[in-house]
FIMIVEX-684803 format. One record per atom (N, C-alpha, C): chain; atom name; x, y, z. Coordinates in steps of 0.2 Angstrom, whole numbers, plus 5000, padded with zeros to 4 digits. Example, Ala and Ser with C-alpha at 12.3 -4.5 7.8 and 13.67 -1.06 7.14 Angstrom:
// FIMIVEX-684803
<unit:A&site:N&c1:5066&c2:4972&c3:5039>;
<unit:A&site:CA&c1:5062&c2:4978&c3:5039>;
<unit:A&site:C&c1:5066&c2:4984&c3:5039>;
<unit:A&site:N&c1:5064&c2:4989&c3:5035>;
<unit:A&site:CA&c1:5068&c2:4995&c3:5036>;
<unit:A&site:C&c1:5064&c2:5000&c3:5039>;
END
This chain:
// FIMIVEX-684803
<unit:A&site:N&c1:5002&c2:4995&c3:4999>;
<unit:A&site:CA&c1:5002&c2:5001&c3:5000>;
<unit:A&site:C&c1:5004&c2:5005&c3:5003>;
<unit:A&site:N&c1:5001&c2:5013&c3:4994>;
<unit:A&site:CA&c1:5005&c2:5017&c3:4994>;
<unit:A&site:C&c1:5004&c2:5020&c3:5001>;
<unit:A&site:N&c1:5011&c2:5025&c3:5005>;
<unit:A&site:CA&c1:5010&c2:5030&c3:5011>;
<unit:A&site:C&c1:5004&c2:5033&c3:5009>;
<unit:A&site:N&c1:5004&c2:5036&c3:5003>;
<unit:A&site:CA&c1:4996&c2:5043&c3:5003>;
<unit:A&site:C&c1:4990&c2:5038&c3:5002>;
<unit:A&site:N&c1:4988&c2:5031&c3:5000>;
<unit:A&site:CA&c1:4985&c2:5026&c3:5001>;
<unit:A&site:C&c1:4985&c2:5027&c3:5008>;
<unit:A&site:N&c1:4987&c2:5025&c3:5011>;
<unit:A&site:CA&c1:4987&c2:5023&c3:5019>;
<unit:A&site:C&c1:4986&c2:5028&c3:5023>;
<unit:A&site:N&c1:4988&c2:5035&c3:5020>;
<unit:A&site:CA&c1:4986&c2:5042&c3:5023>;
<unit:A&site:C&c1:4979&c2:5043&c3:5022>;
<unit:A&site:N&c1:4977&c2:5042&c3:5017>;
<unit:A&site:CA&c1:4970&c2:5044&c3:5016>;
<unit:A&site:C&c1:4965&c2:5039&c3:5021>;
<unit:A&site:N&c1:4965&c2:5032&c3:5018>;
<unit:A&site:CA&c1:4964&c2:5029&c3:5024>;
<unit:A&site:C&c1:4963&c2:5030&c3:5029>;
<unit:A&site:N&c1:4968&c2:5031&c3:5033>;
<unit:A&site:CA&c1:4970&c2:5034&c3:5043>;
<unit:A&site:C&c1:4965&c2:5040&c3:5044>;
<unit:A&site:N&c1:4965&c2:5046&c3:5037>;
<unit:A&site:CA&c1:4962&c2:5051&c3:5039>;
<unit:A&site:C&c1:4950&c2:5050&c3:5040>;
<unit:A&site:N&c1:4954&c2:5045&c3:5035>;
<unit:A&site:CA&c1:4944&c2:5043&c3:5034>;
<unit:A&site:C&c1:4942&c2:5041&c3:5039>;
<unit:A&site:N&c1:4947&c2:5037&c3:5043>;
<unit:A&site:CA&c1:4942&c2:5032&c3:5048>;
<unit:A&site:C&c1:4944&c2:5037&c3:5054>;
<unit:A&site:N&c1:4950&c2:5042&c3:5056>;
<unit:A&site:CA&c1:4954&c2:5045&c3:5063>;
<unit:A&site:C&c1:4944&c2:5050&c3:5061>;
<unit:A&site:N&c1:4944&c2:5055&c3:5057>;
<unit:A&site:CA&c1:4941&c2:5060&c3:5057>;
<unit:A&site:C&c1:4933&c2:5059&c3:5060>;
<unit:A&site:N&c1:4930&c2:5051&c3:5060>;
<unit:A&site:CA&c1:4924&c2:5050&c3:5062>;
<unit:A&site:C&c1:4923&c2:5049&c3:5068>;
<unit:A&site:N&c1:4929&c2:5045&c3:5072>;
<unit:A&site:CA&c1:4931&c2:5044&c3:5076>;
<unit:A&site:C&c1:4933&c2:5050&c3:5080>;
<unit:A&site:N&c1:4935&c2:5054&c3:5079>;
<unit:A&site:CA&c1:4937&c2:5061&c3:5084>;
<unit:A&site:C&c1:4930&c2:5066&c3:5084>;
<unit:A&site:N&c1:4926&c2:5065&c3:5080>;
<unit:A&site:CA&c1:4920&c2:5067&c3:5081>;
<unit:A&site:C&c1:4915&c2:5066&c3:5086>;
<unit:A&site:N&c1:4915&c2:5058&c3:5086>;
<unit:A&site:CA&c1:4913&c2:5055&c3:5092>;
<unit:A&site:C&c1:4915&c2:5056&c3:5097>;
<unit:A&site:N&c1:4921&c2:5055&c3:5098>;
<unit:A&site:CA&c1:4925&c2:5058&c3:5104>;
<unit:A&site:C&c1:4922&c2:5064&c3:5109>;
<unit:A&site:N&c1:4922&c2:5067&c3:5104>;
<unit:A&site:CA&c1:4923&c2:5075&c3:5106>;
<unit:A&site:C&c1:4916&c2:5078&c3:5106>;
<unit:A&site:N&c1:4909&c2:5073&c3:5103>;
<unit:A&site:CA&c1:4901&c2:5075&c3:5104>;
<unit:A&site:C&c1:4900&c2:5072&c3:5110>;
<unit:A&site:N&c1:4905&c2:5064&c3:5114>;
<unit:A&site:CA&c1:4899&c2:5062&c3:5118>;
<unit:A&site:C&c1:4906&c2:5066&c3:5126>;
<unit:A&site:N&c1:4910&c2:5072&c3:5124>;
<unit:A&site:CA&c1:4912&c2:5077&c3:5129>;
<unit:A&site:C&c1:4921&c2:5073&c3:5129>;
<unit:A&site:N&c1:4923&c2:5067&c3:5128>;
<unit:A&site:CA&c1:4929&c2:5067&c3:5126>;
<unit:A&site:C&c1:4933&c2:5072&c3:5123>;
<unit:A&site:N&c1:4941&c2:5071&c3:5125>;
<unit:A&site:CA&c1:4945&c2:5075&c3:5119>;
<unit:A&site:C&c1:4943&c2:5071&c3:5111>;
<unit:A&site:N&c1:4945&c2:5076&c3:5107>;
<unit:A&site:CA&c1:4944&c2:5074&c3:5101>;
<unit:A&site:C&c1:4949&c2:5068&c3:5097>;
<unit:A&site:N&c1:4957&c2:5070&c3:5100>;
<unit:A&site:CA&c1:4963&c2:5068&c3:5100>;
<unit:A&site:C&c1:4963&c2:5061&c3:5100>;
<unit:A&site:N&c1:4958&c2:5058&c3:5107>;
<unit:A&site:CA&c1:4955&c2:5050&c3:5109>;
<unit:A&site:C&c1:4955&c2:5046&c3:5101>;
<unit:A&site:N&c1:4954&c2:5050&c3:5095>;
<unit:A&site:CA&c1:4952&c2:5046&c3:5088>;
<unit:A&site:C&c1:4957&c2:5043&c3:5086>;
<unit:A&site:N&c1:4961&c2:5047&c3:5088>;
<unit:A&site:CA&c1:4968&c2:5043&c3:5084>;
<unit:A&site:C&c1:4971&c2:5037&c3:5086>;
<unit:A&site:N&c1:4967&c2:5034&c3:5093>;
<unit:A&site:CA&c1:4968&c2:5028&c3:5093>;
<unit:A&site:C&c1:4964&c2:5022&c3:5089>;
<unit:A&site:N&c1:4959&c2:5025&c3:5087>;
<unit:A&site:CA&c1:4956&c2:5022&c3:5082>;
<unit:A&site:C&c1:4964&c2:5016&c3:5076>;
<unit:A&site:N&c1:4967&c2:5019&c3:5074>;
<unit:A&site:CA&c1:4972&c2:5017&c3:5069>;
<unit:A&site:C&c1:4978&c2:5009&c3:5074>;
<unit:A&site:N&c1:4978&c2:5012&c3:5080>;
<unit:A&site:CA&c1:4982&c2:5007&c3:5083>;
<unit:A&site:C&c1:4979&c2:5001&c3:5088>;
<unit:A&site:N&c1:4981&c2:4997&c3:5083>;
<unit:A&site:CA&c1:4979&c2:4988&c3:5083>;
<unit:A&site:C&c1:4978&c2:4989&c3:5091>;
<unit:A&site:N&c1:4973&c2:4985&c3:5093>;
<unit:A&site:CA&c1:4971&c2:4983&c3:5099>;
<unit:A&site:C&c1:4970&c2:4987&c3:5104>;
<unit:A&site:N&c1:4973&c2:4994&c3:5103>;
<unit:A&site:CA&c1:4969&c2:5000&c3:5107>;
<unit:A&site:C&c1:4962&c2:5002&c3:5105>;
<unit:A&site:N&c1:4963&c2:5000&c3:5097>;
<unit:A&site:CA&c1:4958&c2:5003&c3:5095>;
<unit:A&site:C&c1:4950&c2:4997&c3:5096>;
<unit:A&site:N&c1:4951&c2:4993&c3:5100>;
<unit:A&site:CA&c1:4945&c2:4987&c3:5101>;
<unit:A&site:C&c1:4943&c2:4991&c3:5109>;
<unit:A&site:N&c1:4948&c2:4993&c3:5112>;
<unit:A&site:CA&c1:4949&c2:4994&c3:5119>;
<unit:A&site:C&c1:4945&c2:5003&c3:5118>;
<unit:A&site:N&c1:4947&c2:5005&c3:5112>;
<unit:A&site:CA&c1:4942&c2:5014&c3:5114>;
<unit:A&site:C&c1:4935&c2:5012&c3:5112>;
<unit:A&site:N&c1:4932&c2:5007&c3:5110>;
<unit:A&site:CA&c1:4925&c2:5007&c3:5105>;
<unit:A&site:C&c1:4922&c2:5003&c3:5113>;
<unit:A&site:N&c1:4926&c2:4999&c3:5116>;
<unit:A&site:CA&c1:4923&c2:4998&c3:5123>;
<unit:A&site:C&c1:4923&c2:5002&c3:5128>;
<unit:A&site:N&c1:4927&c2:5009&c3:5127>;
<unit:A&site:CA&c1:4927&c2:5014&c3:5134>;
<unit:A&site:C&c1:4922&c2:5018&c3:5131>;
<unit:A&site:N&c1:4920&c2:5019&c3:5124>;
<unit:A&site:CA&c1:4916&c2:5024&c3:5120>;
<unit:A&site:C&c1:4908&c2:5021&c3:5123>;
<unit:A&site:N&c1:4907&c2:5013&c3:5123>;
<unit:A&site:CA&c1:4901&c2:5011&c3:5122>;
<unit:A&site:C&c1:4900&c2:5011&c3:5131>;
<unit:A&site:N&c1:4906&c2:5010&c3:5134>;
<unit:A&site:CA&c1:4904&c2:5007&c3:5142>;
<unit:A&site:C&c1:4905&c2:5013&c3:5148>;
<unit:A&site:N&c1:4909&c2:5018&c3:5146>;
<unit:A&site:CA&c1:4908&c2:5023&c3:5149>;
<unit:A&site:C&c1:4900&c2:5028&c3:5150>;
<unit:A&site:N&c1:4902&c2:5032&c3:5156>;
<unit:A&site:CA&c1:4898&c2:5038&c3:5156>;
<unit:A&site:C&c1:4899&c2:5043&c3:5150>;
<unit:A&site:N&c1:4897&c2:5046&c3:5148>;
<unit:A&site:CA&c1:4900&c2:5051&c3:5141>;
<unit:A&site:C&c1:4899&c2:5059&c3:5148>;
<unit:A&site:N&c1:4904&c2:5061&c3:5146>;
<unit:A&site:CA&c1:4904&c2:5070&c3:5152>;
<unit:A&site:C&c1:4899&c2:5072&c3:5148>;
<unit:A&site:N&c1:4898&c2:5075&c3:5141>;
<unit:A&site:CA&c1:4894&c2:5076&c3:5139>;
<unit:A&site:C&c1:4885&c2:5075&c3:5141>;
<unit:A&site:N&c1:4884&c2:5071&c3:5143>;
<unit:A&site:CA&c1:4876&c2:5068&c3:5147>;
<unit:A&site:C&c1:4875&c2:5069&c3:5153>;
<unit:A&site:N&c1:4882&c2:5071&c3:5156>;
<unit:A&site:CA&c1:4882&c2:5072&c3:5164>;
<unit:A&site:C&c1:4878&c2:5075&c3:5165>;
<unit:A&site:N&c1:4877&c2:5080&c3:5164>;
<unit:A&site:CA&c1:4872&c2:5087&c3:5166>;
<unit:A&site:C&c1:4867&c2:5087&c3:5161>;
<unit:A&site:N&c1:4866&c2:5083&c3:5156>;
<unit:A&site:CA&c1:4861&c2:5085&c3:5151>;
<unit:A&site:C&c1:4852&c2:5085&c3:5152>;
<unit:A&site:N&c1:4849&c2:5083&c3:5150>;
<unit:A&site:CA&c1:4841&c2:5086&c3:5150>;
<unit:A&site:C&c1:4838&c2:5077&c3:5152>;
<unit:A&site:N&c1:4842&c2:5072&c3:5148>;
<unit:A&site:CA&c1:4840&c2:5064&c3:5149>;
<unit:A&site:C&c1:4843&c2:5062&c3:5154>;
<unit:A&site:N&c1:4836&c2:5058&c3:5158>;
<unit:A&site:CA&c1:4840&c2:5053&c3:5163>;
<unit:A&site:C&c1:4842&c2:5050&c3:5161>;
<unit:A&site:N&c1:4846&c2:5044&c3:5167>;
<unit:A&site:CA&c1:4852&c2:5039&c3:5165>;
<unit:A&site:C&c1:4846&c2:5033&c3:5164>;
<unit:A&site:N&c1:4846&c2:5029&c3:5160>;
<unit:A&site:CA&c1:4843&c2:5023&c3:5162>;
<unit:A&site:C&c1:4842&c2:5018&c3:5166>;
<unit:A&site:N&c1:4850&c2:5018&c3:5166>;
<unit:A&site:CA&c1:4851&c2:5011&c3:5169>;
<unit:A&site:C&c1:4861&c2:5011&c3:5169>;
<unit:A&site:N&c1:4864&c2:5006&c3:5173>;
<unit:A&site:CA&c1:4873&c2:5007&c3:5171>;
<unit:A&site:C&c1:4875&c2:5006&c3:5165>;
<unit:A&site:N&c1:4878&c2:5009&c3:5163>;
<unit:A&site:CA&c1:4882&c2:5006&c3:5156>;
<unit:A&site:C&c1:4884&c2:4998&c3:5156>;
<unit:A&site:N&c1:4884&c2:4996&c3:5150>;
<unit:A&site:CA&c1:4884&c2:4990&c3:5148>;
<unit:A&site:C&c1:4880&c2:4983&c3:5153>;
<unit:A&site:N&c1:4873&c2:4983&c3:5151>;
<unit:A&site:CA&c1:4874&c2:4979&c3:5154>;
<unit:A&site:C&c1:4871&c2:4981&c3:5162>;
<unit:A&site:N&c1:4868&c2:4974&c3:5164>;
<unit:A&site:CA&c1:4865&c2:4978&c3:5172>;
<unit:A&site:C&c1:4859&c2:4979&c3:5172>;
<unit:A&site:N&c1:4855&c2:4981&c3:5178>;
<unit:A&site:CA&c1:4850&c2:4986&c3:5177>;
<unit:A&site:C&c1:4844&c2:4982&c3:5175>;
<unit:A&site:N&c1:4840&c2:4982&c3:5170>;
<unit:A&site:CA&c1:4833&c2:4978&c3:5169>;
<unit:A&site:C&c1:4835&c2:4973&c3:5166>;
END
């Protein structure tokens, strides 16, 4: 794979995760970790299971503990 193709692929993957991290209330630069093998799986689980800072004081009530439990 040429370096140009690799760079385009990395940017195409990093940008959406940068936006996701920023919208959840975490620093956007955490999205860079999506291109690091094994760490990317940890990032997805972290985003899925953590309480997002953007929703801590939001108008929506929490529906239960993150990632299972509860109902």
